C-alpha positions in Angstrom: 14.4 17.6 54.8 14.8 14.6 52.5 13.2 14.2 49.1 9.7 12.6 48.9 11.0 9.3 47.6 14.2 9.2 49.7 14.6 6.6 52.4 16.1 7.4 55.7 18.3 4.7 57.3 18.0 4.5 61.1 20.9 5.7 63.2 20.5 5.4 67.0 20.5 8.4 69.3 19.6 8.0 72.9 16.2 9.6 73.7 13.7 9.2 76.5 10.1 9.5 75.4 6.7 9.2 77.1 3.7 8.3 75.0 0.5 8.3 77.0 -2.8 7.2 75.6 -5.8 8.5 77.5 -8.8 6.2 76.9 -11.1 7.8 79.3 -14.6 8.5 78.1 -16.9 10.9 79.9 -20.5 10.4 79.2 -22.9 12.8 80.8 -26.5 12.0 80.2 -28.9 14.3 82.0 -32.6 13.8 82.0 -34.1 17.2 82.3 -37.8 17.7 82.8 -37.8 21.5 82.4 -39.4 23.5 79.7 -38.2 23.3 76.1 -36.6 26.8 76.5 -34.8 25.7 79.7 -33.5 22.5 78.0 -32.2 24.4 74.9 -30.5 27.0 77.1 -28.8 24.4 79.2 -27.6 22.7 76.0 -26.1 26.0 74.8 -24.4 26.6 78.1 -22.8 23.1 77.9 -21.3 23.9 74.5 -19.3 26.8 76.0 -18.1 29.9 74.1 -17.5 29.7 70.4 -13.8 29.4 69.7 -12.0 31.7 67.2 -11.2 28.7 64.9 -14.9 27.9 64.6 -15.7 31.5 63.5 -12.9 31.4 60.9 -14.2 28.0 59.6 -17.8 29.3 59.4 -16.6 32.4 57.5 -14.7 30.3 55.0 -17.7 28.1 54.4 -19.9 31.2 53.8 -17.3 32.5 51.4 -16.8 29.4 49.4 -20.1 27.5 49.6 -23.3 28.9 48.3 -25.7 28.5 45.4 -24.5 31.4 43.3 -22.6 31.1 40.0 -19.4 32.3 41.6 -19.4 29.6 44.3 -16.3 27.4 44.7 -18.6 24.6 46.0 -22.3 24.1 46.3 -23.8 22.9 49.6 -24.5 19.6 48.0 -20.9 19.2 46.8 -19.6 20.1 50.3 -21.8 17.5 51.9 -20.8 14.9 49.4 -17.1 15.7 50.0 -17.5 15.4 53.8 -19.4 12.1 53.4 -16.7 10.7 51.1 -13.9 11.8 53.5 -15.7 10.3 56.6 -16.4 7.0 54.8 -13.0 6.7 53.1 -11.2 3.5 53.8 -14.3 1.8 55.2 -14.4 -0.8 52.5 -11.0 -2.3 53.5 -9.3 -1.1 50.4 -5.8 -1.3 52.0 -6.2 -4.8 53.4 -7.5 -5.9 50.0 -4.3 -4.6 48.3 -2.0 -6.2 50.8 -3.7 -9.6 50.8 -3.8 -9.7 47.0 -0.1 -8.9 47.0 0.6 -11.7 49.4 -1.1 -14.4 47.3 -0.4 -13.0 43.8 3.3 -12.4 43.0 2.5 -10.8 39.6 0.1 -8.4 41.2 2.6 -7.6 43.9 5.2 -6.7 41.3 2.8 -4.4 39.5 1.7 -2.8 42.8 5.3 -2.0 43.7 5.9 -0.4 40.2 2.7 1.6 40.0 0.4 1.3 43.0 -2.3 3.5 41.6 -2.6 1.4 38.4 -2.5 -1.9 40.3 -5.2 -0.7 42.7 -7.4 0.3 39.7 -7.2 -3.4 38.5 -9.2 -4.5 41.5 -11.6 -1.6 41.4 -9.9 0.6 44.0 -9.5 4.3 43.4 -6.1 5.2 45.0 -6.3 9.0 44.8 -7.8 10.9 47.7 -11.3 12.2 47.3 -10.3 15.8 48.3 -7.3 16.1 45.9 -5.5 14.2 43.2 -2.7 12.1 44.7 -0.3 9.3 43.6 0.0 6.2 45.7 3.4 4.4 46.1 3.7 1.0 47.7 6.8 -0.1 49.6 7.3 -3.7 50.8 8.7 -4.8 54.1 10.6 -8.0 54.5 12.5 -10.0 57.1 15.5 -7.8 56.7 13.9 -4.4 55.9 11.1 -2.5 57.6 9.3 0.5 56.1 7.7 3.3 58.0 5.6 6.2 56.6 5.5 9.7 58.0 4.6 13.2 56.8 7.2 15.6 58.3 5.5 18.8 57.1 1.9 18.2 58.1 -0.3 15.1 57.9 -0.4 13.9 54.3 -1.9 10.5 54.3 -3.7 8.1 51.9 -7.2 8.6 53.2 -8.9 6.7 50.4 -6.9 3.6 51.2 -6.4 3.7 54.9 -9.4 5.8 56.2 -9.0 8.8 58.4 -5.6 9.3 59.9 -4.9 8.7 63.6 -4.2 11.6 65.8 -0.7 10.4 66.7 0.2 10.5 62.9 -0.2 14.3 63.1 1.7 14.8 66.3 5.0 16.7 66.3 6.6 13.9 68.3 5.8 11.2 65.8 6.8 13.4 62.8 10.2 14.3 64.4 11.2 11.0 65.9 10.1 8.9 62.9 12.9 10.6 61.0 15.5 11.2 63.7 15.2 7.9 65.6 12.6 5.6 64.0 13.8 2.4 65.7 13.6 3.9 69.2 10.3 5.6 68.4 8.7 2.4 67.2 9.8 0.6 70.4 8.9 3.4 72.8 5.6 4.6 71.3 4.2 1.4 69.7 6.0 -1.5 71.4 7.4 -2.7 68.1 10.9 -4.1 68.7 12.9 -4.5 65.5 16.2 -6.5 65.6 19.3 -4.5 65.0 20.0 -6.3 61.7 16.6 -5.1 60.3 17.1 -1.9 58.3 14.5 0.8 58.9 13.4 2.9 55.9 11.4 6.0 56.4 9.3 7.5 53.6 8.1 11.1 53.7 4.6 11.7 52.3 3.8 14.9 50.4 0.7 16.7 49.1 0.7 14.7 45.9 2.5 11.5 46.9 1.2 9.1 49.5 2.6 5.8 50.7 1.3 2.4 51.8 3.4 -0.2 53.4 3.0 -3.8 52.2 4.0 -5.6 55.4 5.8 -9.0 55.3 3.4 -11.9 55.2 3.3 -13.6 58.6 4.8 -17.0 58.9 2.3 -19.8 59.4 -0.3 -18.4 56.9 0.5 -20.7 54.0 -2.7 -22.0 52.5 -4.8 -19.1 54.0 -7.4 -17.6 51.7 -7.1 -14.0 50.5 -10.1 -13.1 52.7 -8.6 -14.7 55.8 -5.3 -12.8 55.2 -7.2 -9.5 54.9 -8.2 -9.8 58.6 -4.5 -9.7 59.6 -3.9 -6.3 57.9 -4.6 -3.2 59.9 -4.2 0.5 59.4 -1.1 0.6 61.6 0.6 -2.3 59.7 0.2 -0.3 56.5 1.8 2.8 58.1 4.6 0.7 59.5 4.1 1.1 63.3 3.0 -2.5 63.7 3.4 -5.9 62.0 0.7 -8.4 61.2 0.4 -11.5 63.3 -1.1 -14.9 62.3 -3.7 -14.8 65.0 -7.4 -14.0 65.5 -8.9 -16.0 62.6 -11.6 -18.4 63.7 -10.6 -22.0 63.1 -6.9 -21.2 62.6 
């Protein structure tokens, strides 16, 4: 395991990997005309048996959340925390930081030195709503590509990027991102990096989260900050994709 701020240089090892995405959506919509009791019973049967994990979660909530003086959280506080987590990243905080860094060299320099302080300059709270964290920005360039992973679990800058994707938590991504990042990016995400481009991997921790400032796409000279924001996605700020100068009306 490398240190939280240590970069891993890619070294190739042959490895075959299948990465399948199932985009099927099953949507059962039954129109029942039975009694209320029959409808409710049918709904319960569709839910299936309660899983052990659900019982454990319910027990923890009962233990920690109540209105008494010894409660760790009140029901109102729990609801507010859930709402903040679900809405995190919905205001395009990450793209705002990246686009500002692309058009303002002084801001970019400050962002790379202290991302949390730079984010605060533009009214963005970089720490996660659930726990206090530090944000570190790393900048990709033509000769260097940065990739973020959490090898231990799924530490991730929710307040900046929104909820983490399921693949970010997978064992395959976490292992291959460190062991063979170049091959993993090609096999799993279709990102082909030239051999002369160095790949740097950053390991997130419980109190340190990363954001990749991708290289600004060629052909975007003269674009406004708002236009540039539309080129920045969650995946480009994790490092599994690079922004392209397409998709903007009139450009």
